[in-house]
C-alpha positions in Angstrom: 0.0 -0.2 -0.1 2.9 2.1 0.4 3.8 3.9 3.8 1.7 6.7 5.4 3.7 9.6 4.2 2.9 8.3 0.6 -0.5 8.3 1.6 -1.5 11.5 3.5 -4.8 12.7 2.9 -5.9 16.4 2.9 -8.9 17.8 5.2 -10.4 18.5 2.1 -9.8 15.0 0.9 -11.0 13.6 4.5 -14.6 15.7 4.1 -15.0 14.5 0.7 -14.6 10.8 1.7 -16.6 11.0 4.8 -19.8 12.1 2.5 -18.8 9.9 -0.3 -18.6 7.3 2.3 -22.2 7.7 3.7 -23.8 8.8 0.3 -25.0 5.0 -0.8 -27.9 3.6 -2.9 -30.1 3.9 0.4 -30.9 7.7 -0.5 -33.1 6.8 -3.2 -35.5 5.0 -1.0 -34.9 6.8 2.3 -38.3 8.8 2.6 -40.4 5.7 1.8 -38.6 3.8 4.7 -38.9 6.4 7.2 -42.6 7.0 6.2 -43.6 3.9 6.7 -42.7 4.6 10.4 -43.0 8.1 11.0 -45.3 9.1 8.7 -45.1 13.1 7.6 -42.7 13.8 10.6 -39.9 11.2 8.6 -37.4 13.9 7.9 -37.1 14.6 11.9 -36.2 11.3 12.1 -33.9 11.4 9.6 -32.5 14.6 11.5 -31.8 12.4 14.5 -30.5 9.8 13.0 -26.9 11.7 12.4 -26.6 11.2 16.5 -25.2 8.0 15.2 -22.6 9.3 12.8 -21.4 12.4 15.5 -21.3 9.5 17.9 -18.7 7.7 15.4 -16.8 11.0 14.5 -16.7 11.3 18.4 -15.0 8.1 19.4 -13.0 8.3 16.5 -11.2 11.2 17.5 -10.8 10.4 20.9 -8.7 7.2 20.2 -7.0 8.8 17.6 -5.5 11.6 20.3 -4.1 8.2 22.2 -3.2 6.8 19.5 -2.5 8.7 16.3 -0.2 6.3 14.0 -2.5 3.2 14.9 -5.7 2.5 13.5 -8.7 0.3 14.9 -7.0 -2.8 13.0 -3.5 -2.2 14.8 -5.5 -1.8 18.8 -7.8 -4.7 18.2 -5.0 -6.8 18.3 -3.2 -5.2 21.3 -6.0 -4.5 23.4 -7.7 -8.0 22.6 -5.2 -10.4 22.1 -3.8 -11.6 18.6 -7.1 -14.3 18.1 -9.7 -12.3 19.2 -8.0 -9.3 17.9 -8.2 -10.7 14.1 -11.6 -12.3 14.6 -13.0 -8.6 15.9 -11.3 -6.9 12.8 -13.0 -9.5 10.6 -16.3 -8.7 12.0 -15.9 -4.6 11.5 -14.2 -5.2 7.9 -16.9 -7.5 6.7 -19.3 -4.9 7.1 -17.9 -2.9 4.3 -18.0 -5.6 2.5 -21.3 -5.8 2.9 -21.7 -2.2 1.8 -19.7 -2.1 -0.9 -21.3 -5.0 -3.0 -24.8 -3.8 -1.2 -24.4 -0.5 -3.3 -23.1 -2.2 -6.5 -25.8 -4.7 -6.8 -28.6 -1.5 -6.2 -26.7 0.4 -8.6 -26.9 -2.5 -11.0 -30.7 -2.9 -10.0 -31.5 1.2 -11.0 -29.7 1.3 -14.1 -31.3 -1.6 -15.4 -35.0 -0.4 -14.5 -34.4 2.9 -15.3 -31.1 3.3 -17.9 -29.5 0.3 -20.3 -32.2 -2.0 -20.1 -29.9 -3.7 -22.8 -27.5 -4.9 -20.6 -27.1 -8.2 -18.3 -26.0 -7.7 -14.8 -23.1 -9.2 -15.1 -21.7 -6.2 -17.9 -22.8 -3.9 -15.4 -21.0 -5.3 -12.3 -18.1 -5.9 -14.5 -17.7 -2.5 -15.4 -18.8 -1.3 -12.2 -15.7 -2.9 -10.3 -13.4 -2.2 -13.0 -13.4 1.0 -12.6 -13.7 1.2 -8.8 -10.8 -1.5 -8.5 -8.6 1.0 -10.4 -9.2 3.3 -8.0 -8.7 1.4 -4.9 -5.3 -0.2 -6.6 -4.0 3.4 -6.4 -3.8 3.6 -3.1 -5.0 6.3 -0.2 -4.7 9.1 -2.4 -6.1 8.2 -5.2 -9.1 7.4 -3.6 -8.7 10.8 -2.0 -8.3 12.7 -5.0 -11.0 11.0 -7.0 -13.6 11.7 -4.1 -12.4 15.4 -4.1 -12.8 15.7 -7.9 -16.0 13.8 -7.8 -18.1 15.4 -5.2 -17.2 18.9 -7.3 -18.5 18.1 -10.0 -21.2 15.8 -9.1 -22.6 18.6 -6.5 -25.4 19.3 -9.0 -27.1 15.8 -7.7 -27.7 17.3 -4.6 -29.6 20.2 -5.9 -31.5 18.6 -8.8 -34.5 17.1 -6.5 -34.9 20.5 -4.7 -36.0 21.8 -7.6 -39.4 20.0 -7.1 -40.6 21.8 -3.6 -42.0 24.5 -6.1 -44.5 21.7 -7.2 -45.0 20.5 -3.6 -47.8 21.2 -1.0 -46.9 22.1 2.5 -50.2 20.5 3.7 -48.5 17.4 3.3 -46.0 17.9 6.1 -48.8 18.5 8.4 -49.3 18.1 11.4 -45.5 18.4 12.6 -45.0 16.0 15.3 -48.9 14.3 14.4 -47.5 11.0 14.0 -46.1 11.1 17.8 -42.5 11.2 19.5 -42.3 7.5 20.5 -42.9 6.8 16.6 -40.8 9.5 15.3 -37.7 8.2 17.8 -38.9 4.5 16.4 -38.0 6.0 12.5 -34.7 6.6 14.2 -33.3 3.1 13.5 -34.3 3.2 9.9 -32.5 6.4 9.5 -29.3 5.6 11.5 -28.5 2.9 9.2 -28.5 5.4 6.1 -25.3 7.2 7.4 -23.2 3.8 7.8 -19.5 4.1 6.0 -18.3 7.1 8.2 -16.8 3.7 10.4 -14.0 4.3 7.5 -12.7 6.6 9.8 -11.4 4.4 12.4 -9.0 3.1 9.5 -8.0 6.1 7.5 -7.0 8.4 10.4 -3.5 7.7 10.2 -3.2 8.9 6.9 -4.1 12.4 7.5 -1.8 15.3 8.7 -1.2 15.7 12.3 -2.8 19.2 12.2 -5.5 17.9 10.3 -8.8 18.3 13.2 -11.1 15.2 12.4 -13.5 16.1 14.9 -13.8 19.3 13.2 -14.0 17.3 9.2 -16.5 14.9 10.5 -18.7 17.5 11.5 -18.9 19.0 8.3 -19.0 16.0 6.6 -21.9 14.9 9.0 -23.5 18.7 8.8 -23.7 18.5 4.9 -25.0 14.8 4.8 -27.9 15.4 7.5 -29.0 18.6 5.5 -29.2 17.2 2.0 -31.1 13.5 3.7 -33.7 15.7 5.6 -34.1 18.0 2.7 -34.8 15.0 0.3 -37.2 13.7 2.7 -38.8 16.9 3.0 -38.7 17.1 -0.9 -40.5 13.9 -1.4 -43.3 14.4 1.3 -44.0 18.0 0.0 -44.1 16.9 -3.8 -45.8 12.8 -3.1 -47.4 12.7 0.1 -47.0 10.2 2.7 -49.2 7.5 0.9 -47.9 8.2 -2.7 -44.4 7.9 -2.0 -45.0 4.5 -0.4 -46.1 3.0 -3.7 -42.7 3.8 -5.3 -39.3 1.3 -4.8 -37.3 4.9 -5.3 -39.4 7.8 -4.9 -36.5 10.2 -4.9 -36.3 9.3 -8.7 -40.0 10.0 -8.9 -39.6 13.5 -7.5 -36.9 14.4 -10.2 -38.9 13.5 -13.0 -41.0 16.1 -12.3 -38.3 18.9 -13.1 -39.1 20.2 -16.5 -36.4 22.0 -18.2 -36.5 23.0 -22.4 -34.1 20.9 -24.6 -33.5 18.2 -21.6 -36.3 15.7 -22.5 -36.1 13.8 -18.9 -34.0 15.1 -16.0 -34.3 11.8 -14.7 -31.3 10.8 -16.7 -29.1 13.1 -15.5 -29.8 12.7 -11.9 -29.2 8.9 -12.3 -26.1 9.6 -14.4 -24.4 11.7 -11.8 -26.1 9.1 -9.0 -24.2 6.9 -10.9 -21.1 8.6 -10.5 -21.2 9.2 -6.9 -21.6 5.4 -6.2 -18.5 4.9 -7.6 -16.9 6.9 -4.8 -18.7 4.5 -2.4 -17.9 1.5 -4.0 -14.1 2.5 -4.1 -14.0 3.4 -0.6 -15.0 0.5 0.8 -13.3 -2.1 -1.5 -10.3 -0.2 -0.4 -10.8 -0.2 3.3 -11.5 -4.2 3.0 -8.6 -4.8 0.7 -6.3 -2.8 2.8 -7.4 -4.3 6.1 -7.0 -8.1 4.7 -3.8 -7.4 4.0 -3.0 -6.2 7.7 -4.9 -9.7 8.9 -2.9 -11.3 5.8 0.2 -9.5 5.5 1.8 -12.7 2.7 -0.7 -10.9 0.4 0.0 -7.2 -0.8 -2.7 -5.1 -0.9 -2.6 -4.8 -4.2 -2.4 -8.2 -4.9 -6.0 -8.5 -2.5 -7.7 -6.0 -5.0 -7.1 -8.3 -8.1 -8.6 -11.2 -5.9 -11.1 -9.5 -4.8 -12.4 -8.5 -8.1 -14.6 -11.5 -9.4 -15.4 -12.3 -5.5 -17.1 -8.1 -5.1 -19.0 -9.2 -8.5 -20.1 -12.3 -7.5 -21.3 -11.0 -3.8 -23.0 -8.2 -5.8 -25.4 -10.6 -8.3 -26.6 -12.6 -5.3 -28.6 -9.5 -3.8 -31.0 -10.6 -6.5 -33.8 -8.1 -7.4 -34.5 -4.5 -4.7 -37.0 -6.2 -2.9 -35.2 -9.0 -2.0 -31.9 -6.9 -1.6 -33.6 -4.1 0.6 -35.2 -6.9 3.2 -31.8 -8.4 3.3 -30.2 -4.9 4.1 -32.9 -4.2 6.7 -32.0 -7.3 8.8 -28.2 -6.8 8.4 -27.9 -3.4 8.6 -29.5 -2.9 12.1 -27.6 -5.4 13.7 -24.1 -4.2 12.3 -24.9 -0.5 13.7 -25.7 -2.0 16.8 -22.5 -3.8 17.0 -20.7 -0.8 15.8 -21.8 1.1 18.6 -21.3 -1.6 21.5 -18.2 -2.6 19.9 -16.4 0.9 19.8 -17.7 2.1 22.7 -16.1 -0.6 24.5 -12.7 -0.2 22.6 -12.8 3.6 23.9 -13.3 2.9 27.2 -10.8 0.4 27.5 -8.6 2.5 25.8 -9.0 5.4 28.0 -8.0 2.6 30.8 -4.7 2.5 29.3 -4.9 -1.0 27.8 -3.2 -0.3 24.7 -0.7 1.7 26.3 1.1 -1.4 27.8 2.1 -2.6 24.1 2.9 0.4 22.6 5.3 1.1 25.7 6.8 -2.5 24.7 7.2 -1.5 20.9 8.7 1.6 21.5 11.5 -0.4 23.6 12.1 -3.0 21.7 12.5 -0.4 18.9 15.1 0.9 20.8 17.1 -1.4 21.5 
């Protein structure tokens, strides 16, 4: 993978990577998912769901201050021992495998339905992973630059659905808090998973300049994502209403179809083209993190070789998710469990770090290097 000095990320790249890691296929169906539970107050559940990534950023920032040169994978082996450390690391890393392949499967479903009916899933997935594997092969710096470039070049994707607000009905949002506080809180469970991906910070913080404040960068990225997710949900409710929203697989795409501009036949295709480019960011980040983690666990195989080995595996796994309904049912069962596990695991790890569990090993390593 190269030395950490060869892969230093800038503050701007970190913000773009964190944003890229949290923007997934789920944003297209987010309004429907929260409306099922929180009704017209779904946007409030989305807003409250940001507590999860904020907590992750807080814990990552704390651990980084204690061990700035060691990522979570290193600390797990020191804190829990080699055997349990490897097990915990694999559980943590498989989460990124799930995200990367799930997003790819979702992209495949959307593109086949709306844009490229003539291509089969193998054509789409092979090309999709070819591009993302190439980016992941280049290392952290390449991932950082790609996320930075794509963020600014596809920024319009965050604005397109908002044009539909003029066609919405404010009555669709009323009564505010009408669904009940408990129902809104229950809906947070659905929204917390939409922010997953931010956990990559536990892996990439050693690649940052020491003067980069990950708390500030994390806060900027979370504020941006939270505003976008909340606005997308509000616009969908305004335009479609809660009953109509539930009839669509991806209501956000339906919202973009309402935008009419002369010369452009259908704004949906513009939105989906830009959206697909943003999905490249998500998949490449998770592809890189998973291969990097495997390299740290099994050092005899280099990260670049892992990229090549994983290429057909990622394609096959992505093809197994099935149609959109089956894929979403599976994710709806797996992701909440993983999010709960991550919260418990990083909390316990942070407590052990606070108690100095990993410090003794660090001192031993330092003494051995001095000798």
